[in-house]
N, C-alpha and C positions, 0 to 999 in steps of 0.2 A: 529686620521683619521680612524684606521680601525674599532676601537672597533664604532666611526661613522658608518659607513659601514655597519658591522655586527648588531644596530641595526635597519638599513632601513631593511634588510633581513631579520630581525624577523618580523618587521611587514608588509612585502610582503607577509611574511612566513600567516598568522594570516589573513590579505586580500585573498588570496588567498583561504585558505580554506572558509571565509566564502561565498565565491562566491561557490565556487563549490558544500557544505554542499544547500547552495539556489538552485544550479543549478540542484538537487538533488532530494532536497524534491519539486522540480517541476514536473519533470517527473514523478513518482508516484501519478497518478492522476487517476483514474477509468471515472472521471463523464463527462458524453459526448461518454462513453463508449457504445455498446451495448451486452449483453447480456444473452444468454441463460441458462434456466430454465426446468432440467428435474425428474422424479424420478421414483423409482427404488425397484422394491425388496419390498416397502409398500403394506398397506392393497389395494387393486385393485378400489378403487373406489375415492383414494387420485389424484389427479392432480396439476400439477403446471399453473397457471395460470398469464399472463405476465397485468399490469397493466399502462405500459407506452411503450409498444412495446419494450422492455429490452431494455432502452437507460435508464446508470443512470444520474438518477439526484436526484432536490432535494425529497423527501421521501419514498412509499414504492415503487420497480420494482416491486414485483408482491405476489401473494398469492398464499397457500401449500390447494387444496379445496379440504374439504370430504361429500360427499352425497352434492355438490350443494349447501354448507356454504366455505366463507375460516374459514380454522382453524386456519393458521399458516402468517405470514409479513414478506416476505424478504426485508430488505432498507438497499441497497448496498451506500459505501458512495464513499469519494476521496481511499480509501484504508483499508477500511475497510466492514463488514458484522454482519447487528445486523439481528438475527428470535426473532420473538414473537412471543409467542403466542395466538389468540385474541378468540378459542375459547376450551375450556375444549374436550382435544382430549387425545385418549386413542389411541392407537398405539395396533395395535393387532400382528401383527408378524415384524420383523425390517427390515428396507428397509435405501434408499438412497433418500438424497437429491443431486443435483448434479447442478452445476455452470460453464457453464464452457462458452469461450467468452471474459474470463477478463483480456485483451492487453491497456499497459495503452496508453493514448491518444496521449503526447506529448514522447513520445517513446515506438514504435511499439515494440521494439528490446526486450524490457522488459521481463525477463523471473520468473515467482516467484517460490521462493526457500523454501519457508516457509509457517505458521502462529503463530503469539505471541500473549501477551492479550489474550488467551483463558476464557472465561467468563461463565461457567452453571449454572444456576439458574431454569434449570429446572424438575430436579428429576434423572433426567432418566443418569447421567452420562454418556453422548455425549463428545467423546475425542473431539480431534483437526482433523481436514478437513485432507486430505490425495488430494497429487500434484495428476491430470493426465493429458493426452491430449501429441497428435501431439508436437514436439521440435518447437521450446520450452513451456514446459507446460502453459498452461492459461484456467486449468480446477481444481476448487475444487472442494472435495465428503465430505460426512458430513453427516456418518453413524448415523444411526436416530435407537436407543433402544426399542426392545416391553418393552409397559408400558405407566404412563401417566402422560402427561409432564404437568404441573401447570399452574394455569391459569393467565395470564401476565406478564409470566415467559418471559428471553431473554437468549438466548445464539449469542456471538457477539466471532466478534477475528479480529484481526489485520493480514491482508496480507502483506508480507516481499517479497520482489522481488531483485534482482540483485542489482538495483539502490542504494538500502539501504548500503549495508556493498563494495559493489564495483565500483568505481567511472570508468565514461568510458576513453577514450583515451585524448577527448575534454577536461575534465574536470581536470586533469592531465596535459593538455596545460595551460589551462585557469592559472594554480594553477602557473606554471614556469615563464610561461612569466608575471605572476605581478609580482612576486620575482624580477624580475627582471629589471622593471621596476623600481619600486620603490629602487631598490636598486641600477640604475644608477642614476635617482635622489637624491637620498644621496651624492654620489659619486662627483658630481658637487656642491653638495652645502658643501662640503666637502672643496672639492677644493678648491672654489670660498673664499672659509672662510678664510684656506693660504692663498693664496693670501692677500687679503684684510686685511689682520690681524685681521680677525673680530672670538671676543668667539664669539662664542652659549649656 
């Protein structure tokens, strides 16, 4: 009987963990958020233009313009950013591309804790973005070194938040209650099996 109850509790933990993971994944979503873009320190003619009023959705949200032409495109997805060179571009001086207001639509209390899976195909040796902004941190700054960015090359990264690594209190409660519920159901089933002499 005790072994059956233990199995039920293990099942509850598995189901609760699955529900918890699903809820945390759902929170990490930038689609629908309004993001701001700016540049600093780069050659004076470089500007950042918005194609979607800064609202994250399908496709490119911003372009980095040089001399009136779109040089780079910035595509922000649910939890990642991809910057593509769409015009052979040489940066005379180093500078920064800044993305601010990165707040998760389903969880405005989410905090950016870092980036992962950084892929640099530019030939410039761009490092991982740095986090900035008032608490909670909601901005990322990408330092662009001086030099020529390979044509059609991409620089991309995933955004990591506390939601991915640290469950909220509601998540822990979900895990606890699902375990208790399934354990209770297992206890009732075991008790009925003993009462009526049913073997399972």
